[in-house]
Each structure stands twice: as C-alpha cells, then as structure tokens.
C-alpha positions in Angstrom: 0.1 0.1 0.2 1.5 3.4 -1.2 1.1 6.3 1.5 0.7 9.7 0.3 2.4 12.6 1.9 0.6 15.9 1.7 1.7 19.5 3.1 -0.8 20.6 5.8 -1.8 24.3 5.9 -3.7 26.3 8.4 -6.6 28.8 7.2 -9.6 30.3 8.4 -12.8 29.2 6.8 -15.9 31.1 7.1 -19.5 29.4 6.8 -21.9 32.2 7.2 -21.1 34.1 10.4 -19.2 31.2 11.7 -15.3 31.5 11.3 -12.9 29.1 12.3 -9.2 28.2 12.1 -8.7 24.8 10.5 -6.0 22.5 9.1 -6.1 21.6 5.6 -4.1 18.7 3.6 -3.1 20.0 0.0 -3.9 17.6 -2.9 -4.5 18.0 -6.5 -8.4 18.3 -6.9 -8.4 19.8 -10.3 -10.4 16.6 -11.7 -13.1 16.8 -8.8 -16.2 18.5 -8.6 -15.2 20.5 -5.4 -11.8 22.3 -4.7 -11.9 21.6 -1.0 -13.6 19.3 1.4 -14.3 20.3 4.9 -14.4 17.5 7.3 -16.2 16.3 10.2 -13.9 17.7 12.7 -14.4 21.3 11.2 -18.4 20.8 11.8 -18.0 19.2 15.0 -20.2 21.0 17.7 -21.2 23.6 15.5 -23.3 22.5 12.7 -25.8 19.9 11.4 -25.2 18.9 7.9 -28.2 18.0 5.9 -27.1 16.4 2.8 -30.4 16.9 1.0 -30.1 20.7 1.2 -27.5 23.1 -0.8 -26.6 26.6 -0.5 -29.0 27.4 2.3 -26.4 29.7 4.1 -26.4 33.4 3.0 -23.2 34.8 1.7 -21.3 36.9 4.3 -22.0 40.7 4.1 -18.7 42.8 3.4 -18.6 44.1 7.0 -18.1 40.3 8.1 -15.5 39.8 5.4 -11.9 40.4 6.5 
C-alpha cells in the first residue's frame, strides 16, 4: 500500500457567520467537482449537515469579510 504525503496548511474558513481556524491537507483536486472538502472535525459541535439541502447559508456581508 502506497502512502501519500501531503502538506498541511492552517487557514481560517468562514461558513455564514461562523469563522474558524482549521487545518487542510493539500492535494490536486483539479479533476474533482469541489476544490476543497470540509470534514467532520470542522463541523463538530457547530453544525448539523443536511446532505439533501444545498446553498442554504447566506453569503457573508462585506462587514463580516476580513
């Protein structure tokens, strides 16, 4: 079994009004539908994910963007 080594970066991610620092592993996702994946650890204790819905969170206003 081959093990992939990936770089890890720390970034702030904002979903609606919620902004949190999280870690990402970098991988080439050009051939995939979504450029990033947010895992269970990011959403733990802050959200419930309903996979039957999409785009239910409003875009942040300019005053919350930094």
